[in-house]
N, C-alpha and C positions, 0 to 999 in steps of 0.2 A: 297565874303569872309566876308563882314560885316554882311550879312544876316546869314551866317553859325555861326559866333561868337555870334550873337544875339540869335540864336536858342539854341546854347550850353549853353549860360549864363542863359536863361530862364529854360532850363531843369535842370541845376545845382541848381538853386534856388528852383525849384519844389522838387528835391531830398532832399535838405537840410530841407525844410519845412516838407516834409513827414517823414524824419528821426526824426526830433524834435517831431513831433506829435506821432510817434510810441514810442519814448522814454518816452514821457509824459504819454502815454497810459499805457505802461508797468509798469511805476512806480506808477500809481494811480489805476490800475484795481483791485489790491488786497485790496484796501481800501473799495471797495464796499461790501455790505453785510448788513444784518439786525442785528443791535446792540442788540435789545431786545431779539431776538431769540438766538443770540450769547451768551448773559449772561446766559440764561438758560442752553444752551449746555455746556458752560464753567464750570458751577457749577456741572453739572451732570457727565461730562467726565474728566475734567482737574483739578478741584479745589482741589482734594485730594493730588496732588503732585506739583502743580504750583500756583504761584501768577502771576498776570499780570505784576507787576512792580518791583519785586525783587525775588531773588533766594529762593527756598524752597527745597523740596526733589529733584526737578528738576530745571532747569534754568528758569529765568524770561522769559515769553513768548512775552512780548512787544518787537517788532523789530525782532522777530525770523524769520519771512518770509524774510525780507531783508537780514539777515545774511545768510540764505540758498541761496538766489539769488547771494550774493557776493562770497560765498565759494563753492557752488555746482550748483544747478539750482532750479527753482520754481517747476518744475515737481517732483524733488526728495523731495522737501518740503512736498508735498502732500503724496508721498510714505512713507516718514519717519513717518508721523502721523498714517497712516493706518497700516504699518507693518515695524517697525524699523529694526528688525532682518533680514528681507528679503533684505532690502536695504544695510545693512552691508555685507551680503553675496554676494551682487552684486559688492562689492569692492569700494563703495563710501567712499572716504577718510574723508570727513567732518562728515559723519555718524559715522565712526569708532572713530574719535577724540572726538565726543560728548560722546560716550559710555565709552571711556577710561577716560575722564575727570570726569564724574559723577559716574561711577562705577555701574550703575543700568540699567536695561532693560526698554526702553520706551514701556509701555503696548500698544498693538495694539488697535486702536479705530475704532469702526464700524460706521464711519461717511462718508458722501459724500463730494465731493469737495465744493459744495454749502454750506454745514454746516460748513466746515472749514473756508470758507470765512466769514460766520456769526460770528464764534468764534473770528476770528482775527479782525473783524470790532469792536467787543466789546473790545478785548484786546488792540489793538493799540489806541483806543479812551479812554482807562481807565485813570482816574485821581485819584491819591491817596488823600483822604481827611482826614486830621488829626482831630480826634475828639476833641471837646472842653473840657477843664479841668473840673473835677467834681466840683459841687458847694461846697463852704466852709460853715463852721458853722454846721458840723454834716452831716451824711449820708442823702443825698437828701435835705439837708437844712431845715429839718422839726423839728429838735429837739427842737428848741426854741419855736416854735408854740405849740408843744405837752406839754412842760413844762408849758407854760402860761395857756393852757386850763385846766390842772390839778390844777394849783394854783387857778384859778377862782372857780372851784368846791369846793375846801377846804374853801375858803373865804365865799361862799354862805352857806356851812354847818355850819360854826361857827356863822354867822349872824342869821341863823334860830334857833340855840340853844339859843342864847342871847335873841331873841324875845320870844321864848317859856318860858324861865325862867322869863322874865319880866312880861309876861301875867299871869303866874302862881302866882307870888308874888302879883300882883294887885288884882287878883281874891280872893286870901286868905285874904287879908286885907279887901276887901269888905264884905266877908262872916263874918269876925270877927265883923265889924261895925254893920252888920245886926243883929247878935246875941245879941250884947250889947243893941241895940235899942228895941229888942223884949224881953229884960229882962232875957235872958238865961245866964247861968254861962259860963264864958270864962276863961280857964286856961292860964294865962299870961306867965307861966313858962314852957309851953309845948314845948318840943324839936321837931326838924324836924322829927326824927325817930318815936317819939310818935304820932305825927300828921299823919304820913304815915300809921301806924298801925291802928289808929282810923278810917282813911278813908277807909282802906281795909276792916275793919270789917263792917262798915256802908254800904259798897257796895260789900258785900261778894259774892253775886250771880254773878254779872258781873265780879268781880275780879277773882273768881275761874275759870270761863270759859276762861277768857283771859289768865290766867297762864297756863291752860291746852293746849291752842293753842300755846303758846310760847314754852312749853316743846316739843310738837310734832314737831314744826317748827325747833327747835334746833336739835332734834334727826334726822330729815330728812336731814337737812343741814350737820350734821356730817356724815351720811351714804353716802351722795353724795360726800363729800370730801374724804372719805375713798375709794370710787370707783375710784377716780382720781389717786390713788397711782399707780405708774408704767405707767401712761398714759402720753406720751410725744408728742402729736400731735403738729405739727408746730415747732418742735425742730430743730433749725438751728444753730449749733455751728460755731464759727469763725475758719476757717481753716488756716494752715500756708501758703497756696498758694491760691490766689484768682482765683480758677478755675471756668470756665463758661461752664456749660452743654449747655446753650443756643447757645454759639458759636460753640462748638464741635459737639454736637448731633443735634442741630437745623440748624445753618447756613452752617456748613460743612458736615452735614448728615452722621457723623460717627456712625456706628451701635454700640449699647450698648455692644454687645458681643465681639467687637474688643478690647475694653479696659478691660471689666470685663470678660475675656476669660475663667474663671474657672466655670462660672455659669451653663454650660451644663454638667459638669462632676464632680462637687463637691457640698457639702452641703453649702459651702460659695461662694458668688459672688466674693469676694476678692477685695481689693483696687488694682488698676492697678500698676504694678511695674514701676520703673523708666525706665527700658529698653523699655517698651511699649511707654512711653512718648517720649523717645529719638528717636524712629523710625521716628518721624516727627521733633522733636525739635533739632536734630543735625544741621538742616538747617534753621528751623524757629526760629529765635532768637529775634523777636520783636512782642509783643502782640498788639492787635487792640486798647486797651484802656489803658493798663498799661505799654506800651513800653517794655523795656528789663528787668525790675525789677523782675516780677514774673517768667518769663522763666529762668532767671539767677539762681533762687533757684533750678530749675530742673537740670540745668547744674552743680550746686554745689553738688547736691545729687548723680549725676552720675560721678562726677570728670571729667567734660568735660570743656576744655578751648575753648571758642567760637572763640577767636582770632587766635589761632594756629590750630584749628580744630583737637585737639588731646586729649587723656585721660591723666590726671595727676596722677591718682592712689589715689588721696585724695578725699574721699567722705564725704558727710554730710547728713545723713538720714533725710527724711521728716517725721515729727511727726504729721501724720494725726489724726484727732479727729473722733472717731467712732460715727456714726449717728444712725443707726438702731441696737439697742443693746437689744437682747432678754435675759430674765433671764436664769441663768445657767441650770435650770431644764427643759427648753423647747428645744425640738428638732425640727429643721426645715431644710429641704433639698431643696436647690435651683434646683438641677438637676432633682429631682423627679417632681417638679412642672413645670419646663420649658420644659424638654424633654418628660416626660411621660404625664403630664397633659396638656401640650401645652399652659400654662398660659403666656400671654404677660407681659413684664416688667411693662407696664403702669398700669396694673390692681392693682398692689400693690404700685408702686412708682410714679404713676401719669405721667403727661406730662413733662418729664425732659427737653424737647426741649425749655421750657420757663423759666428754672431755672438757677441760677448760681451754687453756691455750694449746695450740697445735703441737703435736709431737710426731716423730717418725714411729709408726706402729711396728711392733714386733710381728714376726710370722704367726706366733700364737694368737696375738690380738686379731689379726686378719682372719685366721681360720675359725675363730670363735664366733664370727658373724654368720648366723645361720643362712642369711640370704646370699652370701658369697658362693658362687658356683665353683670357683677355682680355689683349691686348698694347696697352700705353698709348703715347701720344705726348705727353701733357700732363704737367706736373710733378705730383708726388705731393702729395696733400692740397689741391689747388686745385679750384675749381668746375669747370673744364674736365675735370679728371681724373674727377670723379664723373659728369658728363654723358656723357663718352665711355664709361664703364663701363655706364651705363644704356642707351646706344644699342647697344652691342655684346652685351649680355647678353640672351639669348633665352629665352622661355617656350614650352614645348612646346604645340602647338595642341590637344592632347587633354586639356587641363586639368592638365598636369604642371608640376612646378616647374623652376626654372632648370636647363638642361643635360639635361633629360629624365628626371630622377629621378621615379619614380612617386608620385603624390599623389592623395588622394581628392577627390571632387567638392565636399565641404564645406570644403576647405582654402581658403587665401587666393586662390591663382591658380585653383583649381577654381571658386570662386564667380564670379570675374571672367569666366572662360570661359563659364559658364552664362549670364551677363548678355549676353555678346556673341552667344551663340546665339539669343537672343530678338530681336536687332536685326540682321537679315540684311544690310542695307546696310552698316552699320558693320563687321560681321564680314568681309564680302568685301573691304572697304577694308584691313583689317588683314592679310588673307591674300594680298595682291597679290604679296608676295615669299615666301610660304609659311612665314613666321615671324612671331611676335609678340614684339617687343622690350619690355623693361621701360619704355622711353620711351613706346611706344605704349599702355601700360597706365597712364600717368600719372606715369611716372618723371621727366618733365621739368617737371612742374607746380611752380611756385615754392613753394607752400605745403607741398609734400612735405618740403622741407629747410629752409625759412626760417620763423621764427616770425612 
């Protein structure tokens, strides 16, 4: 009997140990995964709708696996990510409650179980790091240094003028003494103006050449200044909201056309409406660097109460400052360039993934973008800039669109190509260099851009 009890006791202990091990295993197995791979997958597949640590368009993902285990099963957790609607159709109550709570469909994700483990290894290990406060004493803390540098140059300039004046006075006195000793007549009552005229006459050859050079230099400087009229390179006005393209287009990889959605069908790219902003900011209420302050301005513009999650009906429009402003007599059509010409946004606007609020990019900024096929020499948003682009942009001779993208014969460039085919003499003229530029197809005609 004692032997039997001992045997049962040992088997019971073994079962307990096994059960504990299994429970421990089941609670820790999902923590395994590659966090580095998971971060990349999260940003590519989940980052548009989810934060790891707080609610966004969808719920915070941290702890989501455990919530599924508690309310449904780990198997359904994987199914939910891969196809949420299918799981709802199978009658899973937790899946239905999530759909009813958030009111939006969880987009099916083409990921494997292993990739899901990687994603949640990153998510569950994510730590929110609050950014340090911005430096005081001006933007970037450099205002004082710049002002000091400017003051030093002014002081040096004044000292040089004083030295030049002193040297001139000493030299004049020495010349006067030399004339007295040589027995020459010296006019003691000669004024400064009279002395200057006498000196100019005595040195009329060099003085005449010098004055000619000065006049030419002044005329040249005046012409160069006149050519700067209407040139606003690097213009970056302060905006009512501290919007960051670097965050939205860069870190979050939001496509330009999602916000500037009129660019493919209108002459204007348009400033995104508040409704577009609210697609995300109904749930995203806190910024990465400015907290709630800037996003609250969007909520005010939409009349949205973030606390009650409801619209108040009282709106406060955002007074954006226009950055790219063409003269009234200039016609430019975004859709023609983007849709017909296939021009990428970065060709004219530069790499906005590195910018905060918009600015007029310099020629150097545009040429620094490796993907840009056209390299400019003229200032941005000038007539020479547009003419240079039309000269350097080529249309494929087989009826294709700019840069050789395939296009049908009834398209814009396809029709023009067919017309050229009917005029052999003109066609051969255009093909002398084996390319057809936009300029050769009428891109330099005045009426193309001017009313």
